[in-house]
N, C-alpha and C positions, 0 to 999 in steps of 0.2 A: 217692338213689332211682334213680340210673343213667338218668334220663330222657333226658339229652342222648345218651348212648351208645346207648340202645335206639331212640330216634327216628332217629338217624343210621343205625343198622343197617337199620331199616325203609325209610328213604329209599334206601339203596344197593341194596337187593334188591327194590324195588317194581316192580309191573307198570306198564309205561309205556304210556300211551294219549295220543294227540294230539287236541286240540280246536281249534275255531275259532269264529268268530262265528255260525255256523249250528248249532252243537252244542247239545244239550239233555241235561242230567244232573240227576237228583234224588238227594239223599243223605238216607238215613233210617237211624237206628240204634236200638238198644235197644228192640226190639219185645218181646223176652222172651216169645215165644209158648210157652205152656205146654200142659198136657193138659186145660185146661178146668175144673180144680178150683177151690176157693176161693182158692188162692194165685196163680191165673193172672190177672195184672194186665192182660194184653193184651186180655181179653174185653170190658172196659168201653169200649175205643176201636176194637174190630174193625170196626164199621160205618163209622167215619170212615176207617179204614185202607183198607177195600175200595173205598170211593168215591174216595179219593185215588189209589189205585193204578190204578183204571179211568181217571181223568182223565190221569195220567201216561202210561199206555199208549196211549190214544187220541191224545195230543198228541206222540207221537214221542220221549219221554224215555228215556234209558238209566237203569236203576235201579241205583244203588249202595247195597247194604245194608252199612252200615259197622260191622258187628260186633254180637254179641249179638242176632241176629234170633230164634234159637230158644234156649229156656232149657234147655240140655243139662246143666247142672250138676244141676238138680233132676230132669230127665227124659231120661236118656241114651238111652232107647229112642225114637228119633225117630218111630217109627210112631205112638206115643201122641200126639204133637204133631200129626202129619199128620192123624190121625183127628179130633182135636178142632177143627182149623182148616183143614178141607179147602178152603174157598173161598179163604182167603188163600194157601195153597200153590199152588192152581191159578192164581191171577193172577200169582204169581211165576214159575210154569212158562211163562206166556205170554211173559214178557219173555225167559226163557232160550231158548225156541224161536225167537225173533226175534233172538237174539244181542245182547240189550240188557240182560243182567244181569251185574253185577260184584258178587261176594259176598266180603266181608272177614270174617274171624274175629276175635272179641273174646275176653275172658277167659271169658265164660259159654258160648261155643260154640267153645272152643279145640280141641275134638275134631275140628273141621274141618281142623285142621292135619295130621291123619292121613289119608293118601290111601285107606288100606283102609277106614276108617270111613265116608269120604264115598262110596266106590264101593258099599259094602254097604247104606248107608241112604238115599242121596240119588239114585242113578242110576235106581232103579226103585221102584215102589209096588205092593204086593200088595193087590188088591181082594178082601176076604174074602167079599163078597156074590157076585161073579162068579167067584171062585176063579181069577183070572188076574192076572199081573203086567203093569203098564203102565210105560212110560218116564216118569220124573219129571224130574230135572235131570241127565239122562245126559250125562257128559263135563264137568260143572261142576268148575272148579278154584278153590276158595277160596284167597285169599291174605291175607297180613298187611297189605299196604299197596298203595296205588294212587298213581301219579304222573301227573297230567295235565299235558301240555306244550302250551303255545299254539304252533300252527304258525307264527304270524306274528311273535310277540315273544319266544318262548322262555320265557315266564313259566311257572314250575313251581308246581303245587298239590299238596301231599301230603296224602293221606287215609289215616288210620289209625283204629282203634277208639278209642284214647286210654288204654289200660291200660298201655302201654309205660312202664316205670319206676315204676309204682304197685306197691310191693314186694308187698303182701298179694295183689294181683290179677295179678301178672306172675311174678316169681321164686318167690313163695310161693303160686302159684295152687292147687296140689294140696291144701294144707292148708285154704285158704279154701273150695275146692269141697266137701271132706269135711265141714267144719263146717256149711256150708249144707245139704248133702244129708241129714245125719243129725241136725241140731239146729235151725238157723234155719228150715228149710223147714216144720217143724211149727208153730213160733211164727208164721211168716209168714201162715198160714192164719187167724190170729186178729188180724192187723194189726200184729204186731211186725216191725221191721226190724233188720238187722245194723248195730250202731253203728260198725263198722269200714268200712262201705261209704261211698264218697264221695257217694252220693246224699243220705244223711242227715247225714253228718259234714261240716259247713260248713268247719271248719278244714282238714280233709284235702282237701276239694274245692278250696279256694282255693290250697292248697299245690301241688296237681297242676296247676291252671291257670297259676300263676305259673311253674312249670317249663316248660310249653308255651311260654309267652311268651318266656322266656329263650332257648329253642331257636330260636324265630323270629327273635329279634333277632340271634343269633349267626350263623345260617345263611341268613337273608334269604329265607325261603320262606313262602308262604301255607299255612296249616295248617287242615284240616277234620277234626274228630273228634267222638266222642260220649263215652260212658262216664260222665261226671258227671251226665248227665240234665238239665243246665241249658243251654237254648239261649243262643247267644252270637253277636252280629254286632257287629263292631268299630265304635265311634263315631269321630268325627273325631279324628285324631292318635293313635289306638290302633293297635297292630300287628295284622296280618291273622290273628287267631285266631278261627276259626269253630267253633261247636259246634251239631250238629244238634238237640240236646235229646233227646227220646225219644217213644215211642209210648204211654207209660203215665202221662201226667199224669192228674190226677183227671177232667178233662172234655175233654181235647184231645190232639192230637199235633202235632209240628212237623217241618218238612223244609227243607233248604237246596236251592234251585233255582239251577242254573247254566244260563241260557238266553239265546241270542242276544247273547252277550258281556256279559250282566249277571248279577249274583249277588243273591239275595234270600232271605229266610227266611219261610216260610209257615206258618200254623197252620190245622189242620183240626179241626172239632168239630161235634157235633150241637147245633143250636139249634131254637127253636120260632118259627114265623112268626106273623103277625097273626091267622091262622085256627086257630092251635093245632096246626098240623101240624109234626111233627119233620122236619128236613132237615139234611143235612151241608153246611157252608159253609166256604169258604176265604177267609182274610184274610191280607194281607201285614203282618208285624210290623216288618220292617226291609227297607230297599232299595226298589226296585232300585238298584244302583250298578254302574258299569262294573268288570269284574273287573280291568282293567288299572290301576285306581286302587290296587290292593293289590299291585302289583309292586314289591317292595323292591329288586330288582336290575335297574336300568335299563340295565346294560351287557350283559345277556343278549342 
């Protein structure tokens, strides 16, 4: 599946950003924002997402959207997604305006690899009501990979979407996109999912994750990704493979937080309090742990 080669390529051409004990980053992937129809899985957690994003914005986090933020395979006209999820797009724009947005592309929004597509669809937004164009994410430069480097220790953290080396979603992505767009999308509306997807195919998901771990063992890098939709935080004596999970769990979304030299995974969901009032709550599922604990190369 060429996972080692593809992850190494992503590492070598990654956007490099330095961090320290005062830095704050939040990693979220697989929002799959759609056009609001029956197959748009983002809608069930959009309130949790909006509340989480407001929390991260007010608390000084840089937002790393680690791929598959927008479901462009099903809805290549981004304006349809923007109209359906105006509030979500506006909160992303706030991060961008403050220079606190890093956007990675995954397999479902690989169109962001095309600079012309990004310029034509993401730089501005046309308001049909006012009949004027507004700046949206003007100048945004989506990338395949992000390499965070600790200013003090040199520890490196590679972030990718995680489809690298997954044959049907990487080298064969065009066929997978066409099959989803013209076949599985319609069944998706009735609750069916593509059996080739790592989300539902447990055997494939485990194979992908094992390949990630092999790459970590060989190259001694901490890895953060998404793609499989299964959150992961390494336990004692496990290699530093972290997975953000996704925003489309049945009742919740998860995010990895890197804050004040610590790393943790948080879950956001809508709950009901003792008075019967719905509220969005945040709970830590794993961590916090010092990020330096996951430095495999102590000679850096």
